[in-house]
MILO-307975 format. One record per atom (N, C-alpha, C): residue in one letter; atom name; x, y, z. Coordinates in steps of 0.1 Angstrom, whole numbers. Example, Ala and Ser with C-alpha at 12.3 -4.5 7.8 and 13.67 -1.06 7.14 Angstrom:
BEGIN
MIDO   aa   at      xx      yy      zz
MIDO    a    N     132     -57      78
MIDO    a   CA     123     -45      78
MIDO    a    C     132     -33      78
MIDO    s    N     128     -22      71
MIDO    s   CA     137     -11      71
MIDO    s    C     129       0      79
// end
This chain:
BEGIN
MIDO   aa   at      xx      yy      zz
MIDO    m    N    1331     622    1160
MIDO    m   CA    1325     626    1147
MIDO    m    C    1334     620    1136
MIDO    s    N    1327     615    1125
MIDO    s   CA    1335     609    1114
MIDO    s    C    1340     620    1105
MIDO    d    N    1349     616    1096
MIDO    d   CA    1355     625    1086
MIDO    d    C    1344     631    1077
MIDO    a    N    1334     622    1073
MIDO    a   CA    1323     627    1065
MIDO    a    C    1315     637    1072
MIDO    a    N    1312     635    1084
MIDO    a   CA    1304     644    1092
MIDO    a    C    1311     657    1094
MIDO    d    N    1324     656    1097
MIDO    d   CA    1333     668    1098
MIDO    d    C    1333     676    1085
MIDO    w    N    1333     669    1074
MIDO    w   CA    1334     675    1060
MIDO    w    C    1320     683    1058
MIDO    l    N    1309     676    1061
MIDO    l   CA    1296     683    1059
MIDO    l    C    1294     695    1068
MIDO    t    N    1299     694    1081
MIDO    t   CA    1298     705    1090
MIDO    t    C    1306     717    1084
MIDO    l    N    1318     714    1079
MIDO    l   CA    1326     725    1074
MIDO    l    C    1320     730    1061
MIDO    l    N    1314     722    1053
MIDO    l   CA    1308     726    1041
MIDO    l    C    1296     736    1044
MIDO    d    N    1288     732    1054
MIDO    d   CA    1277     740    1058
MIDO    d    C    1281     753    1063
MIDO    r    N    1292     753    1071
MIDO    r   CA    1297     766    1077
MIDO    r    C    1303     775    1067
MIDO    l    N    1311     770    1058
MIDO    l   CA    1318     779    1049
MIDO    l    C    1310     782    1036
MIDO    l    N    1301     773    1033
MIDO    l   CA    1293     775    1020
MIDO    l    C    1278     772    1023
MIDO    p    N    1272     781    1031
MIDO    p   CA    1258     778    1035
MIDO    p    C    1248     779    1024
MIDO    f    N    1252     783    1012
MIDO    f   CA    1243     783    1000
MIDO    f    C    1247     773     990
MIDO    h    N    1255     763     994
MIDO    h   CA    1259     753     984
MIDO    h    C    1248     744     980
MIDO    v    N    1250     738     968
MIDO    v   CA    1241     727     963
MIDO    v    C    1250     716     958
MIDO    t    N    1247     704     963
MIDO    t   CA    1254     692     958
MIDO    t    C    1245     684     950
MIDO    v    N    1250     680     938
MIDO    v   CA    1242     672     929
MIDO    v    C    1249     659     926
MIDO    d    N    1242     648     923
MIDO    d   CA    1248     635     920
MIDO    d    C    1250     635     905
MIDO    a    N    1254     623     900
MIDO    a   CA    1258     621     886
MIDO    a    C    1246     624     876
MIDO    s    N    1234     623     881
MIDO    s   CA    1222     625     873
MIDO    s    C    1217     640     875
MIDO    l    N    1225     648     881
MIDO    l   CA    1221     662     884
MIDO    l    C    1209     664     893
MIDO    r    N    1207     654     902
MIDO    r   CA    1196     655     912
MIDO    r    C    1203     661     924
MIDO    i    N    1195     670     931
MIDO    i   CA    1200     676     943
MIDO    i    C    1201     666     954
MIDO    v    N    1213     665     960
MIDO    v   CA    1214     655     971
MIDO    v    C    1217     662     984
MIDO    r    N    1221     675     983
MIDO    r   CA    1223     683     996
MIDO    r    C    1222     697     993
MIDO    l    N    1217     704    1003
MIDO    l   CA    1215     719    1002
MIDO    l    C    1222     725    1015
MIDO    g    N    1228     737    1012
MIDO    g   CA    1233     744    1024
MIDO    g    C    1222     749    1033
MIDO    p    N    1225     751    1046
MIDO    p   CA    1215     755    1055
MIDO    p    C    1208     768    1053
MIDO    l    N    1216     778    1048
MIDO    l   CA    1209     791    1045
MIDO    l    C    1201     790    1032
MIDO    l    N    1205     782    1023
MIDO    l   CA    1197     780    1011
MIDO    l    C    1184     774    1014
MIDO    r    N    1184     764    1023
MIDO    r   CA    1172     757    1028
MIDO    r    C    1163     767    1035
MIDO    r    N    1170     776    1042
MIDO    r   CA    1162     786    1050
MIDO    r    C    1155     796    1041
MIDO    v    N    1162     801    1031
MIDO    v   CA    1155     811    1022
MIDO    v    C    1146     805    1011
MIDO    a    N    1148     792    1009
MIDO    a   CA    1140     786     999
MIDO    a    C    1135     773    1005
MIDO    p    N    1125     774    1014
MIDO    p   CA    1121     762    1021
MIDO    p    C    1114     751    1012
MIDO    t    N    1109     755    1000
MIDO    t   CA    1102     746     992
MIDO    t    C    1112     738     983
MIDO    l    N    1125     742     983
MIDO    l   CA    1135     735     975
MIDO    l    C    1138     722     983
MIDO    r    N    1138     711     975
MIDO    r   CA    1140     698     981
MIDO    r    C    1151     690     975
MIDO    e    N    1157     681     983
MIDO    e   CA    1166     672     978
MIDO    e    C    1159     661     970
MIDO    g    N    1166     656     960
MIDO    g   CA    1159     646     951
MIDO    g    C    1154     652     939
MIDO    v    N    1152     665     938
MIDO    v   CA    1147     672     926
MIDO    v    C    1158     674     916
MIDO    a    N    1155     674     904
MIDO    a   CA    1165     677     894
MIDO    a    C    1170     691     895
MIDO    l    N    1183     694     895
MIDO    l   CA    1188     707     896
MIDO    l    C    1182     717     886
MIDO    l    N    1181     712     873
MIDO    l   CA    1176     721     863
MIDO    l    C    1161     723     863
MIDO    d    N    1154     715     871
MIDO    d   CA    1139     717     873
MIDO    d    C    1136     729     881
MIDO    r    N    1146     733     890
MIDO    r   CA    1144     744     899
MIDO    r    C    1153     756     896
MIDO    f    N    1165     753     891
MIDO    f   CA    1175     764     889
MIDO    f    C    1177     766     874
MIDO    a    N    1179     779     871
MIDO    a   CA    1185     782     858
MIDO    a    C    1200     785     860
MIDO    i    N    1208     780     850
MIDO    i   CA    1222     782     851
MIDO    i    C    1227     792     841
MIDO    q    N    1234     802     846
MIDO    q   CA    1240     812     837
MIDO    q    C    1255     812     839
MIDO    p    N    1263     810     829
MIDO    p   CA    1260     807     815
MIDO    p    C    1254     793     814
MIDO    e    N    1245     791     805
MIDO    e   CA    1238     779     803
MIDO    e    C    1248     768     796
MIDO    p    N    1249     756     801
MIDO    p   CA    1257     746     795
MIDO    p    C    1251     742     782
MIDO    s    N    1259     737     772
MIDO    s   CA    1254     733     759
MIDO    s    C    1245     721     761
MIDO    n    N    1247     713     771
MIDO    n   CA    1240     700     773
MIDO    n    C    1238     699     788
MIDO    p    N    1225     696     792
MIDO    p   CA    1223     695     807
MIDO    p    C    1227     682     813
MIDO    t    N    1240     679     812
MIDO    t   CA    1246     667     818
MIDO    t    C    1257     671     827
MIDO    l    N    1260     661     836
MIDO    l   CA    1271     663     845
MIDO    l    C    1284     666     837
MIDO    d    N    1287     658     827
MIDO    d   CA    1299     660     819
MIDO    d    C    1300     673     813
MIDO    a    N    1289     678     807
MIDO    a   CA    1289     691     800
MIDO    a    C    1291     702     810
MIDO    i    N    1284     701     822
MIDO    i   CA    1286     711     832
MIDO    i    C    1301     711     837
MIDO    s    N    1306     699     840
MIDO    s   CA    1320     698     844
MIDO    s    C    1330     704     834
MIDO    r    N    1328     700     822
MIDO    r   CA    1337     705     811
MIDO    r    C    1336     720     808
MIDO    e    N    1323     725     807
MIDO    e   CA    1321     738     803
MIDO    e    C    1321     749     814
MIDO    l    N    1317     745     826
MIDO    l   CA    1315     755     837
MIDO    l    C    1325     754     848
MIDO    e    N    1332     743     849
MIDO    e   CA    1342     742     860
MIDO    e    C    1352     753     859
MIDO    n    N    1356     759     870
MIDO    n   CA    1365     771     870
MIDO    n    C    1360     783     863
MIDO    r    N    1347     784     862
MIDO    r   CA    1340     796     856
MIDO    r    C    1331     802     867
MIDO    l    N    1329     815     866
MIDO    l   CA    1319     821     875
MIDO    l    C    1305     818     869
MIDO    v    N    1296     813     878
MIDO    v   CA    1283     808     874
MIDO    v    C    1273     814     883
MIDO    i    N    1261     816     878
MIDO    i   CA    1250     821     886
MIDO    i    C    1239     810     885
MIDO    l    N    1235     805     897
MIDO    l   CA    1223     797     898
MIDO    l    C    1211     806     902
MIDO    r    N    1201     805     894
MIDO    r   CA    1189     814     897
MIDO    r    C    1177     805     900
MIDO    l    N    1171     808     912
MIDO    l   CA    1159     801     916
MIDO    l    C    1148     812     915
MIDO    d    N    1137     808     908
MIDO    d   CA    1127     818     906
MIDO    d    C    1116     819     917
MIDO    d    N    1114     808     925
MIDO    d   CA    1104     808     935
MIDO    d    C    1109     802     948
MIDO    p    N    1114     810     957
MIDO    p   CA    1115     825     957
MIDO    p    C    1127     829     949
MIDO    f    N    1127     842     945
MIDO    f   CA    1138     846     937
MIDO    f    C    1151     847     945
MIDO    v    N    1160     839     941
MIDO    v   CA    1173     838     948
MIDO    v    C    1183     836     937
MIDO    q    N    1194     843     938
MIDO    q   CA    1206     841     929
MIDO    q    C    1218     837     938
MIDO    i    N    1225     827     933
MIDO    i   CA    1237     823     940
MIDO    i    C    1248     824     930
MIDO    r    N    1259     830     934
MIDO    r   CA    1270     832     925
MIDO    r    C    1282     824     930
MIDO    g    N    1288     816     921
MIDO    g   CA    1299     808     925
MIDO    g    C    1304     799     913
MIDO    g    N    1307     787     917
MIDO    g   CA    1312     778     906
MIDO    g    C    1310     763     910
MIDO    f    N    1311     755     900
MIDO    f   CA    1310     740     902
MIDO    f    C    1323     734     904
MIDO    v    N    1324     725     914
MIDO    v   CA    1336     718     917
MIDO    v    C    1333     703     919
MIDO    p    N    1342     694     916
MIDO    p   CA    1339     680     918
MIDO    p    C    1336     677     933
MIDO    d    N    1327     669     936
MIDO    d   CA    1324     665     950
MIDO    d    C    1335     655     954
MIDO    p    N    1343     658     964
MIDO    p   CA    1353     649     967
MIDO    p    C    1348     636     974
MIDO    h    N    1336     636     978
MIDO    h   CA    1330     624     985
MIDO    h    C    1319     618     977
MIDO    g    N    1318     620     964
MIDO    g   CA    1308     614     956
MIDO    g    C    1311     615     942
MIDO    d    N    1302     612     933
MIDO    d   CA    1304     612     919
MIDO    d    C    1298     624     912
MIDO    g    N    1293     634     920
MIDO    g   CA    1286     645     914
MIDO    g    C    1295     658     915
MIDO    l    N    1288     669     916
MIDO    l   CA    1294     682     917
MIDO    l    C    1288     690     929
MIDO    i    N    1296     699     934
MIDO    i   CA    1291     708     944
MIDO    i    C    1291     722     938
MIDO    f    N    1280     729     939
MIDO    f   CA    1280     743     935
MIDO    f    C    1284     751     947
MIDO    a    N    1296     756     947
MIDO    a   CA    1301     764     959
MIDO    a    C    1298     779     956
MIDO    g    N    1288     784     962
MIDO    g   CA    1285     798     959
MIDO    g    C    1280     806     971
MIDO    s    N    1278     818     969
MIDO    s   CA    1273     828     979
MIDO    s    C    1261     835     973
MIDO    l    N    1252     839     982
MIDO    l   CA    1241     846     979
MIDO    l    C    1245     859     971
MIDO    w    N    1238     862     960
MIDO    w   CA    1241     874     953
MIDO    w    C    1230     883     954
MIDO    v    N    1232     894     961
MIDO    v   CA    1221     904     961
MIDO    v    C    1228     917     957
MIDO    t    N    1220     926     952
MIDO    t   CA    1225     939     948
MIDO    t    C    1220     950     957
MIDO    e    N    1210     947     966
MIDO    e   CA    1205     956     975
MIDO    e    C    1204     950     989
MIDO    l    N    1209     956     999
MIDO    l   CA    1210     950    1012
MIDO    l    C    1196     947    1018
MIDO    e    N    1186     955    1014
MIDO    e   CA    1173     952    1019
MIDO    e    C    1168     938    1015
MIDO    r    N    1174     933    1005
MIDO    r   CA    1170     919    1001
MIDO    r    C    1174     909    1011
MIDO    l    N    1185     911    1019
MIDO    l   CA    1188     902    1030
MIDO    l    C    1177     901    1040
MIDO    a    N    1172     912    1044
MIDO    a   CA    1161     913    1054
MIDO    a    C    1149     906    1048
MIDO    q    N    1146     908    1035
MIDO    q   CA    1134     902    1029
MIDO    q    C    1135     887    1029
MIDO    l    N    1148     882    1028
MIDO    l   CA    1150     867    1028
MIDO    l    C    1151     862    1042
MIDO    g    N    1150     871    1052
MIDO    g   CA    1151     866    1066
MIDO    g    C    1165     864    1071
MIDO    l    N    1175     871    1065
MIDO    l   CA    1189     868    1068
MIDO    l    C    1195     881    1075
MIDO    a    N    1205     878    1083
MIDO    a   CA    1212     889    1089
MIDO    a    C    1227     887    1086
MIDO    a    N    1235     897    1087
MIDO    a   CA    1249     896    1084
MIDO    a    C    1256     885    1093
MIDO    g    N    1252     884    1105
MIDO    g   CA    1258     875    1114
MIDO    g    C    1256     860    1110
MIDO    m    N    1246     857    1101
MIDO    m   CA    1244     844    1097
MIDO    m    C    1254     839    1086
MIDO    l    N    1260     849    1080
MIDO    l   CA    1269     846    1069
MIDO    l    C    1283     842    1074
MIDO    p    N    1290     833    1067
MIDO    p   CA    1303     829    1071
MIDO    p    C    1313     841    1069
MIDO    p    N    1323     842    1077
MIDO    p   CA    1333     853    1076
MIDO    p    C    1339     854    1062
MIDO    n    N    1340     844    1054
MIDO    n   CA    1346     845    1041
MIDO    n    C    1336     849    1030
MIDO    d    N    1324     851    1034
MIDO    d   CA    1314     854    1024
MIDO    d    C    1316     868    1018
MIDO    p    N    1316     870    1005
MIDO    p   CA    1318     883     999
MIDO    p    C    1307     893    1003
MIDO    l    N    1295     888    1007
MIDO    l   CA    1285     897    1011
MIDO    l    C    1289     905    1023
MIDO    i    N    1298     900    1031
MIDO    i   CA    1303     907    1043
MIDO    i    C    1310     920    1038
MIDO    d    N    1318     919    1027
MIDO    d   CA    1324     931    1021
MIDO    d    C    1314     941    1017
MIDO    l    N    1303     936    1010
MIDO    l   CA    1292     945    1006
MIDO    l    C    1286     952    1018
MIDO    l    N    1283     944    1028
MIDO    l   CA    1277     950    1040
MIDO    l    C    1286     960    1047
MIDO    m    N    1299     957    1048
MIDO    m   CA    1308     967    1054
MIDO    m    C    1309     979    1045
MIDO    t    N    1310     977    1032
MIDO    t   CA    1311     989    1023
MIDO    t    C    1298     997    1024
MIDO    h    N    1287     991    1025
MIDO    h   CA    1274     998    1026
MIDO    h    C    1274    1006    1039
MIDO    r    N    1278     999    1050
MIDO    r   CA    1278    1006    1063
MIDO    r    C    1287    1018    1062
MIDO    l    N    1299    1017    1056
MIDO    l   CA    1309    1028    1055
MIDO    l    C    1303    1039    1047
MIDO    m    N    1296    1035    1036
MIDO    m   CA    1290    1045    1027
MIDO    m    C    1279    1053    1035
MIDO    m    N    1271    1046    1042
MIDO    m   CA    1260    1052    1050
MIDO    m    C    1266    1062    1061
MIDO    t    N    1277    1057    1067
MIDO    t   CA    1283    1066    1077
MIDO    t    C    1289    1078    1071
MIDO    a    N    1296    1076    1059
MIDO    a   CA    1301    1088    1052
MIDO    a    C    1291    1097    1047
MIDO    q    N    1279    1092    1043
MIDO    q   CA    1268    1100    1038
MIDO    q    C    1263    1108    1050
MIDO    q    N    1261    1102    1061
MIDO    q   CA    1255    1109    1073
MIDO    q    C    1265    1119    1077
MIDO    s    N    1278    1116    1077
MIDO    s   CA    1288    1126    1081
MIDO    s    C    1288    1138    1072
MIDO    s    N    1287    1135    1059
MIDO    s   CA    1287    1146    1049
MIDO    s    C    1274    1154    1051
MIDO    q    N    1263    1148    1053
MIDO    q   CA    1251    1156    1056
MIDO    q    C    1252    1165    1068
MIDO    r    N    1258    1159    1079
MIDO    r   CA    1260    1167    1091
MIDO    r    C    1270    1179    1088
MIDO    a    N    1280    1176    1080
MIDO    a   CA    1290    1187    1077
MIDO    a    C    1284    1197    1068
MIDO    l    N    1275    1193    1058
MIDO    l   CA    1268    1203    1050
MIDO    l    C    1259    1211    1058
MIDO    a    N    1251    1205    1067
MIDO    a   CA    1242    1212    1076
MIDO    a    C    1250    1222    1084
MIDO    a    N    1261    1218    1090
MIDO    a   CA    1269    1227    1098
MIDO    a    C    1275    1239    1090
MIDO    a    N    1279    1236    1077
MIDO    a   CA    1284    1246    1068
MIDO    a    C    1273    1256    1065
MIDO    r    N    1261    1251    1062
MIDO    r   CA    1250    1260    1059
MIDO    r    C    1246    1268    1071
MIDO    e    N    1246    1262    1083
MIDO    e   CA    1243    1270    1095
MIDO    e    C    1254    1281    1097
MIDO    t    N    1266    1277    1095
MIDO    t   CA    1277    1287    1097
MIDO    t    C    1275    1299    1087
MIDO    e    N    1272    1295    1074
MIDO    e   CA    1270    1306    1064
MIDO    e    C    1258    1314    1068
MIDO    i    N    1248    1308    1073
MIDO    i   CA    1236    1316    1077
MIDO    i    C    1239    1326    1088
MIDO    h    N    1247    1321    1098
MIDO    h   CA    1251    1329    1109
MIDO    h    C    1260    1341    1104
MIDO    r    N    1269    1337    1095
MIDO    r   CA    1278    1348    1089
MIDO    r    C    1270    1358    1082
MIDO    r    N    1260    1354    1074
MIDO    r   CA    1252    1364    1067
MIDO    r    C    1244    1372    1076
MIDO    l    N    1238    1365    1087
MIDO    l   CA    1230    1372    1097
MIDO    l    C    1239    1383    1104
MIDO    e    N    1251    1379    1108
MIDO    e   CA    1260    1389    1115
MIDO    e    C    1263    1400    1105
MIDO    a    N    1266    1397    1093
MIDO    a   CA    1268    1408    1083
MIDO    a    C    1256    1417    1081
MIDO    a    N    1244    1411    1081
MIDO    a   CA    1232    1419    1080
MIDO    a    C    1230    1428    1092
MIDO    l    N    1233    1422    1104
MIDO    l   CA    1231    1430    1116
MIDO    l    C    1241    1441    1117
MIDO    a    N    1254    1438    1113
MIDO    a   CA    1264    1449    1112
MIDO    a    C    1260    1460    1103
MIDO    e    N    1255    1456    1091
MIDO    e   CA    1251    1466    1081
MIDO    e    C    1239    1474    1087
MIDO    n    N    1230    1467    1094
MIDO    n   CA    1219    1474    1100
MIDO    n    C    1223    1484    1111
MIDO    r    N    1233    1480    1119
MIDO    r   CA    1239    1489    1129
MIDO    r    C    1246    1501    1122
MIDO    r    N    1253    1498    1111
MIDO    r   CA    1260    1509    1104
MIDO    r    C    1249    1519    1098
MIDO    l    N    1239    1514    1092
MIDO    l   CA    1228    1522    1086
MIDO    l    C    1221    1530    1097
MIDO    t    N    1218    1523    1108
MIDO    t   CA    1211    1530    1119
MIDO    t    C    1220    1541    1124
MIDO    a    N    1233    1539    1126
MIDO    a   CA    1241    1549    1131
MIDO    a    C    1242    1561    1121
MIDO    e    N    1242    1558    1108
MIDO    e   CA    1242    1568    1097
MIDO    e    C    1229    1576    1098
MIDO    l    N    1218    1569    1100
MIDO    l   CA    1205    1576    1101
MIDO    l    C    1205    1585    1113
MIDO    e    N    1209    1580    1124
MIDO    e   CA    1210    1588    1136
MIDO    e    C    1219    1600    1134
MIDO    q    N    1230    1598    1128
MIDO    q   CA    1239    1610    1125
MIDO    q    C    1232    1620    1116
MIDO    a    N    1225    1614    1106
MIDO    a   CA    1218    1624    1097
MIDO    a    C    1207    1631    1104
MIDO    k    N    1200    1625    1113
MIDO    k   CA    1189    1631    1121
MIDO    k    C    1195    1642    1130
MIDO    g    N    1206    1638    1136
MIDO    g   CA    1213    1648    1145
MIDO    g    C    1218    1660    1138
MIDO    g    N    1223    1659    1125
MIDO    g   CA    1228    1669    1117
MIDO    g    C    1217    1679    1113
MIDO    r    N    1205    1674    1111
MIDO    r   CA    1193    1682    1107
MIDO    r    C    1188    1689    1119
MIDO    a    N    1189    1683    1130
MIDO    a   CA    1183    1689    1142
MIDO    a    C    1191    1701    1146
MIDO    g    N    1204    1702    1143
MIDO    g   CA    1212    1712    1148
MIDO    g    C    1214    1724    1140
// end
C-alpha cells in the first residue's frame, strides 16, 4: 500500500466525518460515516452549496477560511439531512486545499440511531464516545436511584404497617382488658 493510501485509510478511521476541499472549496473527499449519514452529499460540489459554516467566514474563499477559521472551533451544518459536524479546518498535507477534521455533533443520543449509527462505528478518539459513556453512566445511576427509592419506600411502608399492626394489637388488648373488667 502506498503512503497516500495509508494516509487516506488513517484519515477515514480517525476522522470518519471529515470533508476535504480543494483550493476552489469543492469537496474532493468525504469521510465514510459522513457519506453514510448523508448519501446525497457528493464530491465535486461546492462546500458552501451544501454546508453552512459557523462562524461564517467574511469571504467564502480558501484564504479567508484558512486565515479566519484555522485553529478555531467550527461547525459545519448540513440541512438535508440535518447533520452538524464540530471541528476545525487544517491544511491538507497532500493537496492545496483544506481538511475539515470534525466529529458528529449530536445533543441527544437518539439522533445516532436516527442516522443509522452505533457507538461501535465511531473511532475510539471520538468525543461522542465520552457522551455515550456519560449517558450510559447517567442511565445506570438513574436506574440505581429509582431502585433505591423504591426499596426505601417499600421499607417505609413495611415500617408503617408494622407500627399500625402493633398499635392494633395494643388497642385490641386494651379493648379485651376493658371488656374483661366490665364482665367481672
